[in-house]
C-alpha positions as CSV (number, residue, x, y, z in Angstrom):
1,M,-84.3,-1.9,22.0
2,N,-82.2,1.1,21.1
3,F,-79.3,2.5,23.3
4,L,-81.4,5.0,25.2
5,E,-84.0,2.4,26.0
6,M,-81.3,0.0,27.2
7,L,-79.7,2.7,29.4
8,N,-83.0,3.6,31.0
9,D,-83.7,0.0,31.6
10,V,-80.5,-0.5,33.6
11,L,-81.2,2.7,35.5
12,K,-84.8,2.1,36.2
13,E,-84.2,1.4,39.9
14,Y,-82.1,4.5,40.4
15,S,-83.2,8.1,40.9
16,D,-81.3,10.9,39.2
17,I,-79.9,11.9,42.6
18,R,-78.7,8.3,43.3
19,V,-77.0,8.1,39.9
20,T,-75.2,11.4,40.6
21,Q,-74.0,10.1,44.0
22,L,-72.7,6.9,42.4
23,T,-71.1,8.4,39.3
24,G,-70.3,12.1,40.0
25,I,-72.3,13.2,36.9
26,E,-74.2,16.4,37.6
27,R,-77.9,15.7,38.4
28,T,-79.5,17.9,35.7
29,R,-77.2,16.3,33.1
30,V,-78.3,12.8,34.3
31,N,-81.9,13.8,33.8
32,R,-81.4,15.2,30.4
33,I,-79.4,12.1,29.3
34,R,-82.2,9.9,30.4
35,N,-84.8,12.0,28.6
36,G,-82.7,12.0,25.4
37,K,-82.0,15.7,25.4
38,F,-78.2,15.3,25.8
39,R,-76.0,12.7,24.0
40,I,-74.1,10.9,26.7
41,E,-70.3,10.9,26.4
42,F,-68.4,7.6,26.6
43,E,-66.6,8.4,29.8
44,E,-70.0,9.2,31.4
45,L,-71.3,5.8,30.2
46,R,-68.2,4.2,31.8
47,K,-68.9,6.0,35.1
48,I,-72.5,4.8,35.1
49,T,-71.7,1.1,34.4
50,K,-68.9,1.2,37.0
51,G,-70.9,3.2,39.6
52,I,-73.9,0.9,39.6
53,M,-71.7,-2.2,39.3
54,L,-73.4,-3.4,36.1
55,D,-72.5,-7.0,35.1
56,S,-69.9,-7.4,32.3
57,D,-72.3,-9.0,29.8
58,T,-74.9,-6.2,30.1
59,T,-72.1,-3.6,30.1
60,K,-70.7,-5.0,26.8
61,K,-74.1,-4.9,25.2
62,L,-74.6,-1.4,26.3
63,Y,-71.2,-0.3,24.9
64,E,-72.0,-2.0,21.6
65,A,-75.4,-0.3,21.4
66,Y,-73.8,3.1,22.2
67,L,-71.1,2.7,19.4
68,F,-73.7,1.4,16.9
69,E,-75.9,4.4,17.4
70,K,-73.0,6.9,17.5
71,L,-71.1,5.6,14.5
72,G,-73.9,4.2,12.3
73,A,-74.2,0.7,10.9
74,D,-71.5,0.8,8.3
75,R,-68.7,2.3,10.4
76,Y,-69.6,0.1,13.4
77,K,-69.3,-2.9,11.2
78,S,-65.9,-1.8,9.7
79,R,-64.5,-1.5,13.3
80,M,-65.8,-4.9,14.3
81,L,-64.2,-6.3,11.1
82,A,-60.9,-4.7,12.0
83,K,-61.0,-6.2,15.5
84,Q,-61.7,-9.7,14.1
85,F,-59.0,-9.3,11.5
86,L,-56.3,-8.2,14.0
87,S,-57.3,-10.9,16.5
88,S,-57.1,-13.5,13.8
89,L,-53.5,-12.8,12.9
90,K,-52.1,-15.6,15.0
91,F,-49.7,-18.3,13.9
92,P,-51.4,-21.7,14.5
93,E,-48.8,-22.9,17.0
94,S,-50.9,-25.8,18.2
95,D,-50.6,-27.3,14.7
96,S,-47.0,-26.5,14.0
97,G,-45.5,-29.8,15.2
98,L,-48.0,-31.8,13.1
99,L,-47.3,-29.7,10.1
100,M,-43.6,-30.0,10.5
101,G,-43.9,-33.8,10.8
102,Y,-46.0,-34.0,7.7
103,S,-43.8,-31.8,5.6
104,T,-40.6,-33.7,6.3
105,A,-42.1,-37.0,5.3
106,S,-40.4,-38.7,2.4
107,F,-42.2,-38.9,-0.9
108,N,-40.8,-42.0,-2.5
109,A,-43.3,-42.3,-5.3
110,D,-41.7,-41.4,-8.6
111,F,-44.1,-38.8,-10.0
112,D,-43.7,-39.1,-13.7
113,I,-45.9,-38.9,-16.8
114,P,-45.2,-40.5,-20.1
115,E,-46.6,-37.8,-22.3
116,D,-45.6,-34.1,-22.7
117,V,-49.3,-33.1,-22.0
118,V,-51.7,-34.9,-19.7
119,T,-55.3,-34.0,-18.9
120,L,-56.8,-34.6,-15.4
121,D,-60.5,-34.8,-15.0
122,S,-61.4,-35.4,-11.4
123,L,-61.0,-33.6,-8.1
124,L,-58.9,-36.4,-6.6
125,S,-56.5,-36.6,-9.5
126,V,-56.0,-32.8,-9.6
127,R,-55.4,-32.7,-5.8
128,N,-52.9,-35.6,-6.0
129,A,-51.1,-33.9,-8.8
130,V,-50.9,-30.6,-6.8
131,T,-49.5,-32.4,-3.8
132,M,-46.8,-34.3,-5.8
133,I,-45.7,-31.3,-7.8
134,L,-45.3,-29.2,-4.7
135,S,-43.6,-32.1,-2.8
136,K,-41.1,-32.6,-5.7
137,A,-40.4,-28.9,-5.8
138,C,-39.8,-28.7,-2.1
139,A,-37.5,-31.7,-2.1
140,E,-35.4,-30.1,-4.8
141,K,-35.7,-26.6,-3.4
142,D,-37.1,-25.5,-6.7
143,H,-38.5,-22.1,-7.6
144,I,-42.3,-22.3,-7.3
145,K,-44.6,-19.9,-9.1
146,I,-48.4,-19.9,-8.4
147,I,-51.5,-18.1,-9.6
148,S,-54.6,-18.7,-7.5
149,S,-57.5,-17.2,-5.6
150,P,-56.9,-16.3,-2.0
151,F,-59.8,-18.6,-1.0
152,D,-58.6,-21.8,-2.6
153,E,-58.2,-23.5,0.8
154,Y,-56.8,-26.7,-0.6
155,L,-53.9,-25.1,-2.5
156,L,-53.1,-22.7,0.4
157,S,-53.1,-25.4,3.0
158,N,-50.8,-27.5,0.7
159,I,-48.4,-24.6,0.4
160,F,-48.4,-24.2,4.2
161,V,-48.0,-27.8,5.1
162,L,-45.5,-28.9,2.4
163,T,-43.2,-25.9,2.6
164,S,-43.2,-25.3,6.4
165,A,-40.0,-27.1,7.1
166,V,-38.1,-26.0,3.9
167,S,-36.1,-22.9,4.8
168,D,-35.4,-20.3,2.1
169,L,-37.6,-22.0,-0.5
170,D,-38.4,-19.5,-3.2
171,I,-42.2,-19.0,-3.8
172,E,-43.8,-16.4,-5.9
173,H,-47.6,-16.3,-5.6
174,I,-50.0,-14.1,-7.6
175,Y,-53.5,-13.7,-6.0
176,S,-56.3,-12.9,-8.4
177,L,-58.7,-10.6,-6.6
178,S,-62.2,-9.8,-7.7
179,S,-63.0,-6.2,-8.8
180,V,-64.3,-4.1,-5.9
181,N,-67.0,-2.8,-8.2
182,E,-68.4,-6.4,-8.5
183,L,-68.7,-6.8,-4.8
184,S,-71.4,-5.6,-2.4
185,E,-69.1,-5.5,0.6
186,P,-65.5,-4.8,-0.6
187,L,-64.3,-4.1,3.0
188,T,-65.2,-7.6,4.2
189,Y,-63.6,-9.1,1.1
190,Y,-60.2,-7.4,1.6
191,M,-60.1,-8.3,5.2
192,E,-60.9,-11.9,4.4
193,V,-58.2,-11.9,1.8
194,A,-55.5,-10.7,4.2
195,R,-56.6,-13.2,6.8
196,A,-56.5,-16.1,4.4
197,V,-53.0,-15.5,3.1
198,Y,-51.4,-14.2,6.3
199,P,-50.3,-17.6,7.8
200,I,-48.1,-18.5,4.8
201,F,-46.0,-15.4,5.6
202,M,-45.1,-17.0,8.9
203,L,-43.2,-19.8,7.2
204,N,-39.5,-19.9,7.0
205,T,-39.5,-19.5,3.2
206,N,-38.7,-16.7,0.7
207,Y,-42.4,-16.2,0.1
208,N,-43.4,-13.3,-2.1
209,A,-47.0,-12.5,-2.8
210,Y,-48.6,-10.1,-5.3
211,Y,-52.2,-9.4,-6.3
212,S,-54.0,-8.2,-9.3
213,I,-57.6,-7.2,-9.8
214,A,-58.9,-10.0,-12.1
215,G,-62.3,-8.5,-12.9
216,H,-64.2,-11.1,-15.0
217,S,-61.1,-13.2,-15.8
218,T,-61.9,-15.3,-12.7
219,N,-64.5,-16.9,-15.0
220,A,-61.8,-18.1,-17.4
221,L,-61.7,-21.8,-18.2
222,M,-58.4,-22.5,-16.4
223,P,-57.6,-19.6,-14.0
224,F,-55.2,-21.3,-11.6
225,Q,-51.6,-22.3,-12.3
226,I,-48.5,-23.9,-10.7
227,I,-45.1,-23.6,-12.5
228,T,-41.9,-25.3,-11.4
229,S,-38.8,-26.3,-13.4
230,S,-40.3,-29.7,-14.1
231,F,-44.0,-29.1,-14.5
232,S,-46.7,-26.5,-15.4
233,M,-50.1,-27.3,-14.2
234,T,-53.2,-25.2,-15.2
235,M,-56.4,-25.8,-13.2
236,S,-60.0,-24.9,-13.4
237,L,-61.7,-22.7,-10.8
238,D,-63.5,-25.6,-9.2
239,G,-60.4,-27.8,-9.1
240,T,-62.0,-30.7,-11.0
241,S,-60.0,-30.3,-14.2
242,A,-56.4,-29.6,-15.1
243,I,-53.8,-29.7,-17.8
244,L,-50.4,-31.0,-16.8
245,V,-47.4,-30.2,-19.0
246,K,-43.8,-31.4,-18.7
247,K,-42.4,-30.2,-22.0
248,K,-39.5,-27.8,-21.2
249,S,-40.2,-25.3,-24.0
250,V,-43.8,-24.9,-22.9
251,I,-42.8,-24.5,-19.2
252,D,-40.4,-21.8,-20.2
253,I,-43.1,-19.9,-22.0
254,Y,-45.5,-20.1,-19.1
255,S,-42.6,-19.0,-16.8
256,R,-41.9,-15.9,-18.9
257,L,-45.6,-15.0,-19.1
258,F,-45.8,-15.3,-15.3
259,N,-42.9,-12.9,-14.8
260,Q,-44.6,-10.4,-17.2
261,K,-47.7,-10.6,-15.1
262,I,-45.8,-9.9,-11.9
263,S,-44.6,-6.6,-13.4
264,Q,-48.3,-5.6,-13.5
265,C,-49.1,-6.7,-10.0
266,T,-48.9,-5.0,-6.6
267,P,-47.0,-6.5,-3.6
268,F,-49.5,-7.8,-1.1
269,I,-47.4,-8.0,2.0
270,K,-43.7,-7.3,2.4
271,K,-41.8,-9.7,4.6
272,I,-38.7,-8.3,6.3
273,R,-36.2,-10.9,7.5
274,T,-33.1,-8.8,8.5
275,S,-32.5,-6.1,11.0
276,G,-31.3,-3.8,8.2
277,E,-34.5,-4.1,6.2
278,Y,-36.6,-3.4,9.3
279,L,-34.6,-0.3,10.3
280,E,-34.6,1.0,6.7
281,N,-38.4,0.7,6.6
282,Y,-38.8,2.2,10.1
283,L,-36.6,5.2,9.3
284,G,-38.5,5.7,6.0
285,I,-41.8,5.9,7.9
286,M,-40.4,8.3,10.5
287,E,-39.1,10.6,7.7
288,S,-42.5,10.4,5.9
289,V,-44.4,11.3,9.1
290,N,-41.9,14.2,9.8
291,A,-42.3,15.5,6.3
292,K,-46.1,15.8,6.6
293,S,-47.8,18.7,8.2
294,S,-47.7,19.0,12.0
295,G,-50.3,17.4,14.2
296,K,-50.1,13.9,12.6
297,T,-50.2,11.1,15.0
298,L,-48.5,7.7,15.3
299,I,-50.6,4.9,16.7
300,T,-48.9,1.9,18.1
301,L,-50.4,-1.3,19.3
302,D,-47.7,-3.0,21.3
303,F,-47.3,-6.0,23.5
304,E,-45.1,-4.2,26.0
305,P,-45.6,-0.4,26.7
306,C,-43.9,1.6,24.0
307,V,-40.7,2.9,25.8
308,L,-38.7,3.9,22.8
309,H,-39.0,7.5,23.8
310,F,-37.2,6.8,27.1
311,F,-34.1,5.1,25.7
312,N,-31.0,6.8,26.8
313,R,-27.7,7.0,25.0
314,D,-26.4,3.9,26.7
315,D,-29.3,1.9,25.3
316,L,-28.7,3.2,21.8
317,G,-25.0,2.6,22.1
318,Q,-25.7,-1.1,22.9
319,M,-27.9,-1.3,19.8
320,L,-25.1,0.1,17.7
321,E,-22.6,-2.3,19.2
322,K,-24.8,-5.3,18.5
323,T,-25.1,-4.3,14.8
324,K,-21.4,-3.6,14.2
325,N,-21.0,-6.8,12.2
326,D,-24.1,-6.0,10.1
327,E,-23.1,-3.1,7.9
328,R,-26.6,-2.4,6.5
329,A,-28.3,-2.6,9.9
330,H,-25.5,-0.5,11.5
331,Y,-25.9,2.2,8.9
332,W,-29.7,2.6,9.3
333,L,-29.6,2.4,13.1
334,E,-26.9,5.1,13.1
335,N,-29.2,7.3,11.0
336,I,-32.0,6.7,13.5
337,V,-29.8,7.4,16.5
338,N,-28.0,10.5,15.1
339,N,-30.8,12.1,13.0
340,Q,-34.2,10.8,13.7
341,F,-34.6,9.9,17.3
342,G,-35.3,13.5,18.4
343,I,-37.9,13.8,15.6
344,F,-39.5,10.6,16.8
345,N,-39.8,12.0,20.3
346,N,-41.6,15.1,18.9
347,I,-44.3,13.2,17.0
348,P,-47.7,12.9,18.9
349,Q,-48.4,9.3,19.6
350,I,-51.2,7.1,20.9
351,A,-49.7,3.9,22.4
352,Y,-51.7,0.8,23.5
353,F,-50.2,-2.0,25.5
354,T,-51.2,-5.1,27.5
355,K,-50.9,-6.3,31.1
356,K,-49.0,-9.4,29.9
357,G,-46.6,-7.1,28.1
358,V,-45.8,-5.1,31.2
359,D,-45.0,-8.3,33.1
360,S,-42.9,-9.5,30.1
361,F,-41.0,-6.2,30.0
362,I,-40.2,-6.4,33.7
363,E,-39.0,-9.9,33.4
364,T,-37.0,-9.8,30.2
365,G,-36.0,-6.2,29.6
366,R,-36.7,-6.7,25.9
367,I,-39.0,-5.0,23.4
368,M,-40.6,-7.4,21.0
369,E,-41.0,-4.8,18.2
370,I,-37.2,-4.6,17.8
371,P,-35.5,-7.7,16.4
372,E,-33.4,-9.6,19.0
373,A,-30.3,-9.1,16.9
374,I,-30.2,-5.4,17.8
375,T,-32.3,-5.2,21.0
376,P,-30.4,-4.1,24.1
377,V,-31.5,-5.9,27.3
378,I,-32.5,-3.0,29.4
379,G,-31.2,-3.1,33.0
380,Y,-33.8,-3.8,35.8
381,E,-33.5,-0.3,37.4
382,H,-33.8,1.4,34.0
383,R,-36.9,-0.7,33.3
384,R,-38.5,0.7,36.4
385,E,-37.5,4.2,35.4
386,M,-39.1,3.7,32.0
387,L,-42.3,2.5,33.5
388,C,-42.3,5.5,35.8
389,S,-42.0,7.7,32.7
390,V,-44.9,5.8,31.1
391,L,-47.0,6.5,34.3
392,D,-46.1,10.2,34.3
393,C,-47.3,10.4,30.7
394,I,-50.6,8.8,31.6
395,K,-51.1,11.2,34.5
396,S,-50.2,14.3,32.5
397,E,-52.9,16.2,30.7
398,K,-50.5,17.8,28.3
399,S,-48.3,14.9,27.1
400,D,-48.1,14.3,23.4
401,L,-47.6,10.6,24.3
402,R,-50.9,9.0,25.4
403,Y,-51.0,5.5,26.8
404,Y,-53.9,3.1,27.1
405,M,-53.9,-0.4,28.5
406,L,-55.9,-3.0,26.7
407,K,-58.5,-5.3,28.2
408,E,-57.1,-8.6,26.9
409,N,-60.4,-10.4,27.5
410,E,-62.0,-7.9,25.1
411,F,-59.3,-7.5,22.6
412,D,-56.2,-9.7,22.5
413,P,-54.0,-8.8,19.6
414,P,-51.2,-11.0,18.4
415,L,-47.9,-10.6,20.1
416,G,-45.6,-8.1,18.3
417,L,-48.4,-6.5,16.2
418,R,-47.5,-2.8,15.7
419,F,-49.5,-0.3,13.7
420,L,-47.7,2.8,12.5
421,G,-50.3,5.3,11.5
422,T,-49.6,8.8,10.1
423,G,-52.7,10.4,11.3
424,V,-54.5,10.0,8.0
425,R,-56.6,7.1,6.7
426,N,-54.4,6.3,3.7
427,G,-50.7,5.6,3.4
428,D,-50.5,4.0,6.8
429,Y,-48.4,0.9,7.7
430,L,-49.3,-2.2,9.6
431,Y,-46.4,-4.2,11.0
432,V,-46.7,-7.7,12.4
433,I,-43.6,-9.1,14.1
434,S,-43.7,-12.9,14.5
435,K,-42.1,-15.0,17.1
436,E,-38.6,-15.9,16.2
437,H,-38.0,-19.2,14.4
438,E,-34.5,-20.6,14.2
439,G,-33.0,-17.3,15.1
440,M,-35.0,-15.4,12.5
441,C,-37.7,-12.8,13.1
442,S,-40.4,-12.3,10.4
443,I,-41.7,-8.7,10.2
444,L,-44.6,-8.3,7.9
445,S,-45.5,-5.0,6.4
446,F,-49.1,-4.4,5.1
447,S,-49.4,-1.3,3.1
448,N,-52.7,-1.9,1.3
449,P,-54.9,1.0,2.2
450,D,-58.0,-1.2,1.9
451,V,-56.7,-2.9,5.0
452,T,-54.8,-0.2,6.8
453,S,-57.4,2.5,6.6
454,V,-59.9,0.3,8.5
455,V,-57.2,-0.7,11.1
456,F,-56.4,3.0,11.5
457,D,-60.0,3.9,12.2
458,F,-60.4,1.0,14.7
459,L,-57.2,1.7,16.6
460,S,-57.8,5.5,16.8
461,S,-61.2,4.7,18.4
462,L,-60.0,2.2,21.0
463,N,-59.8,4.7,23.8
464,E,-63.5,5.4,23.1
465,S,-64.6,1.9,23.5
466,G,-64.9,-0.7,26.3
467,M,-61.7,-2.4,25.2
468,V,-59.3,-0.3,27.3
469,F,-59.0,0.3,31.0
470,T,-59.9,3.6,32.4
471,K,-57.1,6.1,33.1
472,E,-57.6,5.6,36.9
473,E,-57.5,1.8,36.5
474,T,-54.3,1.9,34.4
475,I,-52.6,4.3,36.9
476,E,-53.5,2.1,39.8
477,Y,-52.2,-1.0,38.1
478,L,-48.9,0.6,37.0
479,E,-48.3,2.1,40.5
480,T,-48.8,-1.4,42.0
481,V,-46.4,-3.0,39.5
482,I,-43.7,-0.3,39.9
483,D,-44.0,-0.5,43.7
484,S,-43.3,-4.2,43.5
485,M,-40.1,-3.6,41.6
486,K,-38.4,-1.8,44.5
């Protein structure tokens, strides 16, 4: 059943006049929509589903059929992939205690081998060797170098488990990606790659990841490798065979070759661990957007409503005060305050936020996208003023700042996720701000256009989907919330 057939099926008990009475859509237009002479607009579809009080399951199916028909199969699929990808970027908190307990366990077994070179020829022996090599490196806070596929679940899970409690452990990881030309669905592949490696970036380690397009080299006899100061282990693709080397001269050669390979690779995700780095990147994006032609649009997907536009000089003064002992952060923040903030306010922006975020902002006066080290706690009365300004923007037909409230049962993004788009499909930035761990805040920057272009398309279309509340519903909710703050 196509979209028009589905629409006529839900309207079969209603006359054109009755639909007009319930929705406000002009009667002749209702008739032409039903007959397939006019393509229905999304807001009209919303009015119909709401006016006839259509149940949520049928409404969702109708929306999906509408988007599928409007976008075509490929673009519809890419948007659904982007939704799944963003929704999956969640740190597995429920397992964190278990992982921490496992990683701090003592490994008393003295892992040693009598020969300079040993061959391993079973899945169990290879996996035991991987665990012991990583465990020894973690215990000694050694520098770990790895080459693997992003879909080697055993190796990834070992990195995650064994290193989760070792702060500032240095890990360099090269991911060998298949050539896009060899794949029937490259988009699905890239999103799966990002999803597979993302959790490791949430660890409290100095984890650096790179990727290279491996082409046919993934069929090499021994494509995976782990290098530490004590061992070099080269593994087969299926994990059933390996060569383990402990001779120092050979390890040094492998280490140099690894470093040469890194110079030919592309950073996969950048992890920002200090306020200064975050502000430097943020300012760079603002300058980039400003340098482009007018009409470019920033898209933000925030937990709280984006209220940066409504900061006053006192707020900015508090931020500068909080960074006075961090020379780098203070320098970049001063640049933003003195030179860029006015530019930021002049850039057209689409901002999405959540109900939970509104409640959090009212309660804490904090904005998750800004690291706590520099975030001012906004006074209660000023919080109310900021939400009033948000409400005014939503009501205004001319505002360059457009707000939309997400339906969290339809799309619940990870806390702190913030997409900074430049109004084009390439060169965009996707930031994910993690929950703080031991006083640190991990801010991850995706800049791979194979990921960000799909995210950009998905987010720029959210206001034309069933995943946001209507303008009237958002206004009603914010008015109720603001009134309760008196």
